[in-house]
N, C-alpha and C positions, 0 to 999 in steps of 0.2 A: 594219436590217430595214425592210421596206416592204410595202405592200399594193397600191399604185396603179401601174398600168402600162397604156399604150395606144399602139398604132401609129397614125400618121396615115393616113387613107384618101386624102389629097390629095397629100402629099409622100412619095414612095416611100421606105420604110426609116426615116423619122423616128420616134423613139420618145420618149415622156415617162414619167418614173418619179417617184413620190413616196414619202417615207419617214416613219418614226415621229418624226423630229426636225423635222417641218414643212417640209422642203426638197423642192424639185422640180428635176429636171435633165432637159434635153433632149439626146438622143443622135442622132448622124447616122452612117450607115455610111461607112466609108473603104476605101481599097484594101487588098487582102490579107486581107479578112475582119475587119478591125478596126473599132473604133468611136471616134468623137471626141466628147468631152463637155467643156463649159466648166467650169472650176473653180468659178466663181461660180454659186450656186444661185438659183433664183427664190424670193424671200422675200416673205412676206406673211401666211401662215397662222401661228397660234400653237399649233396642235395637230397631231397626226398627220394626214398626208394620206391619206385613206381611198380616194379614187377619182379617176381622171383620164379625161377623154374629149376627143378632138380634134374640132374643128369638122368637119362633113361637107363643107363647101364652101370653107373658108379654110385655107391651108397654114400660116399663122403663128399661129393662134388655138386655144387649148384651154381647157377648163373643169376645175375641181377642186372637191372638197368635203373637209371636214376635221372632225376631232373638236372643233374650236372652234366648230362649228355653222354655219359659213359656206359659201357657194358662191361661187367666184370665177371670173372670166373673165380670161385672160392673153393677152398678145401676146408672142411670143418675142423681139421686138426691144426689150422693156422688162423689165429684171430687178428694178428697184427696188421694184416693187409691182404688184399686179393692176390691170388696166385697169378692172374693175368688181368689186365685192364686196358681198354682202349677208348679214346674219344670217338664214339661211334657216329655221332650226329652233330649238326650245328645248332640244334635246339634240344629241348627236353626229349629224352628217350623214354617212351611211354610203356611199351610192351615188348615182350620177347617170347619166343617159342623154341623149344629144343626138339630137333627131329628124332622121333623114336625109332625110325627105320635106318637112318644114316646118322649115327650118333656124333659125328664130328661137324654137323651142320646146325647152325643157329640162325634165327631171323630176328631182327629188331625193327620196331616202328617208332616214328618220332612225331613231334608236334608240327613239323613242316610238311607232313604228308608223305615223306619218303619212308621206304623200308629197304633194309639191306640184308643180304645173305652173307653169313660169315663161315669160313672154314677154320675150325679150331686148330687145325694143324699149322696154319699160318696166321693165327689170330693176332699175335703180337706185332705183326707188320702194320696193323691198323688199316689194311686195305681189304674191303669186302670183295667177295668173288662176284657179286652182282648188286646193283643198286637201281631202284625204280622210283619214279616220281609221278606216278599216274594220279594218285589222290591229291585233291586240292585243299585239304583241311587235315587236322591232326588224325593220325592213326589211332583208333580206339581199341582194336583187338586184332589178333592174328593167330593162326594155328596151322601147323603142319598136318596134312592128311595122315591119319594113323594107318591107312590101308595102301597109300601110295607115297613112297618116300620123296618123290620129286614135286608133289603138288602141295599148295597151301591156300588158305583163305585169308583175306584181309578186309577189314572194315574201317571206314573213316567217318569223320564228322561232316563230310560232304554228302552223306546219305547214300553212299555206295558200298556194296559188299562185292569184292572182286575175287575171282578164282584164277589161280596161276599154276602153270606146269613148267618147271625149270628145264624139262627135257625137250620142250618145243623150240623149234628154230624156224626162221623164214625159209621157205622153199620156192622153187620157180613158180609153182601154181599160185601160192599166196601172194607173191610179189606181182604176178600178172593181174590178179583180182584187185589188188590195191592200186594199180597203175591209173593215174588220173583221178583218184578218189582222195580229196583233201581230208575228208572225215576219217580216213583210215591211215593217213600218213604217219601219225604219231602213236599208233597202237602197237605196243610191244608184242613180239611173237609169242611170248609166254602167257599173255593174258587171253583166257579163253571164255570167260563168262562174267557178266556184270549184272548183279541183282540190285534192283531199286524198289521203291515203294514204301520204305520205312523212314521215319523221321528221328534223327538223333540216335543213330545206332550205337550201342554200348558194348555188346559182347557177342561172340560167335563161337560155335563148337561144331566139329564134325561128329556125326553119330558113330559110335565105336563099333556098332554091329550091322549097320546098314550102309554099305559103301556108297559114297557120293552124296549122302544126305547131310545137309547143313542146317543148323538151327541158329537163329540170330535174335537178339533182344534189342528193343528200342523204346523210346519214350512212348510210342503209340501202340506197343504190343510186341508179339514175337512171331517170327515166321519160321516155317519148316519147308525146305524146298530141295529138289534134286534136279540138277540141270540136264541130266541125260539118263536114259534107262540103261 
């Protein structure tokens, strides 16, 4: 049994899968509609592999996250261990997303409701460039906006889907509006939209051809929404 799967956007047909026994396999299409997969797995995680994402620019590189709290970067030419690995969270690392517009940025989300932005140029330091704890339940899905490299969407088991823009900062006007408002005191500057109305959200995706459109699935159905024209 496994939860992690992703096709490479660079190497046509190449597929990576992860299972509950901490193993990762890379598959390649073969003639006759068959697949070839090496018997030797990529080893390094000590818990269930929860998510996998291929690099948007390199055909041999992918990232994974695990119930062992780590996020790892792999090169398919090296099976003996990850090229880079950090303890990314204090709880299970559930989901990751690789930024297609800014290829050195990765985001990870965890069971404790936190999500973190990682700069792969300083990844081995173990220090994220940003960390957010807005959600009050496990992060279930997240994805960078394919049309805007600074924005991303995050959903949690707290029945919230939030939209963020890492380019936003507090300015004099926003600080003045928040003055004396206890309900705005803890709202991060980067949070610009909260979508609710679904129960037990499971997955979200940005529409690749309609900028700003988000699709989300939940136990009680799916929503399509666009927060601004």
